[in-house]
C-alpha positions in Angstrom: 0.0 0.0 0.0 1.2 3.5 -1.0 0.4 6.8 0.7 -0.2 10.0 -1.2 -0.4 13.6 -0.2 -1.7 16.4 -2.4 -0.9 19.5 -0.5 -2.8 22.5 -1.7 -3.1 26.0 -0.4 -6.6 25.5 0.9 -6.7 21.8 1.6 -4.6 18.6 1.9 -5.9 15.5 0.3 -4.4 12.3 1.8 -5.0 8.9 0.3 -3.8 5.3 0.3 -3.8 3.2 -2.8 -1.7 1.1 -5.1 0.5 1.4 -8.2 -2.5 0.9 -10.5 -3.9 4.3 -9.4 -6.6 2.6 -7.3 -7.4 4.8 -4.3 -8.6 2.7 -1.3 -9.2 5.5 1.2 -8.9 9.3 1.2 -9.6 12.3 3.4 -9.4 16.1 3.2 -7.8 18.3 5.8 -7.9 22.1 5.8 -4.5 23.8 5.2 -4.1 26.0 8.2 -0.6 26.0 9.7 1.9 23.0 9.9 1.4 22.6 13.6 -2.3 21.8 13.0 -2.3 20.2 9.5 0.7 17.8 9.6 -0.3 15.9 12.8 -3.7 15.2 11.2 -1.9 13.9 8.0 0.3 11.7 10.2 -2.6 10.3 12.1 -4.3 9.3 8.9 -1.3 7.3 7.6 -0.7 5.6 10.9 -3.8 3.6 10.3 -2.2 1.8 7.4 0.9 -0.3 6.6 2.4 1.9 3.9 5.6 1.1 1.9 6.1 4.6 0.4 4.6 8.0 0.4 4.3 10.5 -2.5 3.9 14.2 -1.9 2.7 16.7 -4.5 3.0 20.1 -2.8 2.1 23.7 -3.4 5.3 25.7 -3.8 7.8 26.9 -4.5 9.6 23.9 -3.1 13.2 22.6 -3.1 13.4 19.5 -5.3 17.2 19.4 -5.6 18.3 16.2 -3.7 21.8 17.7 -3.3 20.5 20.8 -1.6 20.6 21.3 2.2 17.0 22.3 2.0 15.7 19.5 -0.2 12.1 18.7 0.7 11.3 22.1 2.0 8.5 24.4 1.0 10.5 27.6 0.4 9.3 31.1 -0.5 5.6 30.6 -0.4 3.4 33.5 0.7 1.2 31.0 2.6 1.5 32.0 6.3 3.3 29.5 8.4 4.6 27.4 5.6 7.7 29.3 4.4 10.8 27.2 4.8 8.8 24.3 6.2 10.8 20.9 6.0 7.9 18.9 4.6 9.8 15.7 3.7 11.6 15.6 7.0 8.4 16.1 9.0 6.9 13.1 7.3 10.1 11.0 7.2 10.7 11.5 10.9 7.6 9.5 11.5 7.5 7.0 8.6 10.7 5.3 7.6 9.7 4.7 4.0 10.8 6.1 0.6 9.2 9.5 -0.1 8.7 11.0 -3.5 8.5 14.8 -3.5 7.5 17.2 -6.2 5.1 20.0 -7.0 1.3 19.5 -7.0 1.1 20.4 -10.7 4.0 18.1 -11.6 2.1 15.3 -9.7 -1.0 16.1 -11.7 0.9 16.0 -14.9 2.3 12.6 -13.9 -1.2 11.4 -13.0 -2.7 12.5 -16.3 0.3 11.0 -18.3 -0.1 7.7 -16.5 -3.9 7.2 -16.3 -5.6 10.3 -17.7 -5.9 12.5 -20.8 -2.3 12.0 -21.8 -2.1 8.3 -21.2 0.2 6.6 -23.7 2.1 9.9 -24.5 5.6 10.7 -23.4 4.9 14.4 -23.4 2.2 16.6 -21.8 1.6 19.8 -20.0 -0.7 20.1 -17.0 -1.8 23.6 -16.0 -4.0 24.5 -13.1 -5.9 27.8 -13.1 -7.5 28.4 -9.7 -6.3 30.1 -6.5 -3.0 30.3 -8.3 -1.6 29.3 -11.6 1.0 26.5 -11.9 2.1 24.1 -14.5 3.8 20.7 -14.6 5.4 19.0 -17.6 6.3 15.6 -18.8 9.1 15.7 -21.4 10.4 12.5 -23.0 8.7 10.5 -20.3 10.2 12.4 -17.3 9.0 15.2 -15.1 10.6 18.5 -16.2 13.2 19.7 -13.7 16.4 21.8 -13.9 17.8 24.2 -11.4 14.4 23.8 -9.8 10.8 22.9 -10.8 8.9 25.0 -13.4 7.1 28.1 -12.3 5.1 28.7 -15.4 2.4 30.6 -13.7 4.6 33.6 -13.2 5.6 34.4 -16.8 5.0 37.9 -18.1 2.1 38.4 -20.5 0.9 41.4 -22.6 -2.0 43.2 -21.1 -5.5 43.0 -22.6 -6.3 46.3 -24.2 -9.2 46.8 -21.8 -7.5 45.7 -18.6 -6.4 48.4 -16.1 -6.2 46.0 -13.1 -2.9 46.3 -11.3 -2.5 42.5 -10.7 -2.7 40.3 -7.7 0.6 38.5 -7.5 2.5 39.8 -4.4 5.9 39.3 -6.2 5.2 40.5 -9.7 1.7 42.1 -9.7 0.8 41.6 -13.4 2.4 38.2 -14.3 0.1 35.5 -15.6 -1.0 34.4 -12.1 -1.5 38.1 -11.1 -3.8 38.7 -13.9 -5.6 35.4 -14.5 -5.9 33.4 -11.3 -9.2 33.1 -9.5 -8.4 35.9 -6.9 -7.5 38.3 -9.7 -10.7 37.6 -11.5 -12.7 38.2 -8.4 -10.9 41.4 -7.4 -10.8 42.9 -10.9 -14.6 42.4 -11.5 -15.7 42.8 -7.9 -17.7 39.6 -7.7 -17.1 35.9 -6.8 -16.1 33.6 -9.6 -19.3 31.5 -9.5 -21.3 34.6 -10.3 -19.6 35.3 -13.5 -21.1 32.7 -15.7 -23.0 35.0 -18.0 -20.4 37.8 -18.2 -18.6 36.9 -21.4 -16.2 39.8 -21.2 -14.7 38.1 -18.1 -14.0 34.9 -19.8 -12.9 36.5 -23.1 -10.2 38.4 -21.1 -9.3 35.2 -19.2 -8.9 33.3 -22.5 -6.7 36.1 -23.8 -4.2 35.7 -21.0 -4.2 31.9 -20.9 -3.8 31.7 -24.7 -0.7 33.9 -24.5 0.8 31.6 -22.0 -0.1 28.5 -24.0 1.6 29.9 -27.1 4.8 30.3 -25.2 4.6 26.8 -23.7 3.9 25.3 -27.1 6.8 27.1 -28.8 9.2 26.2 -26.0 8.1 22.7 -24.9 6.0 21.5 -27.9 3.9 19.2 -25.6 1.8 16.5 -27.2 -1.2 17.2 -25.0 -2.2 20.2 -22.9 -4.5 19.7 -20.0 -6.2 22.7 -18.3 -7.5 22.0 -14.8 -8.4 24.0 -11.7 -11.5 25.8 -10.6 -11.4 28.5 -13.1 -11.3 26.0 -16.0 -14.6 24.5 -14.9 -16.1 27.6 -16.6 -16.2 25.8 -20.0 -16.6 29.0 -22.0 -13.0 29.8 -21.1 -11.9 27.0 -23.5 -13.7 28.7 -26.4 -11.8 31.9 -25.8 -8.5 30.1 -25.4 -9.0 28.3 -28.7 -9.8 31.5 -30.5 -7.0 33.5 -29.2 -4.4 30.8 -29.5 -5.1 30.4 -33.2 -4.9 34.2 -33.6 -1.6 34.5 -31.7 0.1 31.5 -33.4 -1.0 32.9 -36.7 -0.2 29.6 -38.5 3.5 29.8 -37.6 3.3 26.3 -36.3 0.8 23.7 -37.2 -1.4 22.7 -34.2 -3.7 19.7 -33.8 -7.4 20.2 -33.6 -7.5 22.4 -30.5 -10.6 20.8 -28.9 -8.6 17.5 -28.8 -5.2 19.0 -28.0 -6.2 21.3 -25.2 -8.5 19.4 -22.9 -9.9 19.1 -19.3 -8.2 16.5 -17.0 -9.1 13.0 -17.8 -8.9 12.2 -14.1 -11.0 15.2 -13.1 -10.2 16.4 -9.6 -8.2 13.2 -8.9 -5.2 14.1 -11.2 -3.1 15.5 -8.3 -3.7 12.8 -5.7 -3.3 10.0 -8.4 0.0 11.6 -9.5 1.1 11.8 -5.8 0.4 8.1 -5.5 2.7 7.6 -8.5 5.4 9.7 -7.0 5.3 7.3 -4.0 5.4 4.3 -6.3 8.4 5.8 -8.2 10.2 6.4 -4.9 9.6 2.8 -3.9 11.0 1.5 -7.1 14.1 3.7 -6.8 14.7 2.4 -3.3 14.8 -1.2 -4.3 
């Protein structure tokens, strides 16, 4: 049995399952502060005999195994979690192999293994919700260099009608600062679930996401793009994304049929926890 943790900014999803992606049991725990959240995570896993644990965490995180701070959440603005030694906190209790990566890389792994990108050695998973993040599979491996990708913080051109300053505490008007859920709510002065019939909202959202996708396509050339997160449950955003991406690319590269190339997660809301399960399974294989 393998343990999995999908650590998000608002909630932790903890599960136990197996290498086939089958989830046997799962719970949700509010993300408050480590002193409250982590003991509840540990109590859940103590009920089971687990051979490994996979952690897909909100970030930024340190994924460099040679680093003194490997396994830490680093410069997050989330109160209480900055410089938190995540892997150590779990490893001090459970003497099992631990896989550690970003929540979006975990989701990309889940979708590549069992979801919309199954059978492909390349995909890009992007979540558009409270924040914007992306994970990538390139030639069958999770993309990692000096650190993990932070694709939600690329700079984009402003929509001609947008005078909003931007929500990101670091960059203000980066992609996340202009297009994540809190930016939508603050710019338009209403909650996201009330915006269904305001097409100008989703037209602008598509404008920003399509700019980002153009850059990702030109740099990574993924074989499938998966758009998840709460904002992307507004299906009209996809229409705007398709329209603007075609306009921006302007036939410079040949893209597949966009409705088949840029899709919702095949695993739905289970992409992240399933991928975290796979991170645990990979750590178990590496330890043998």
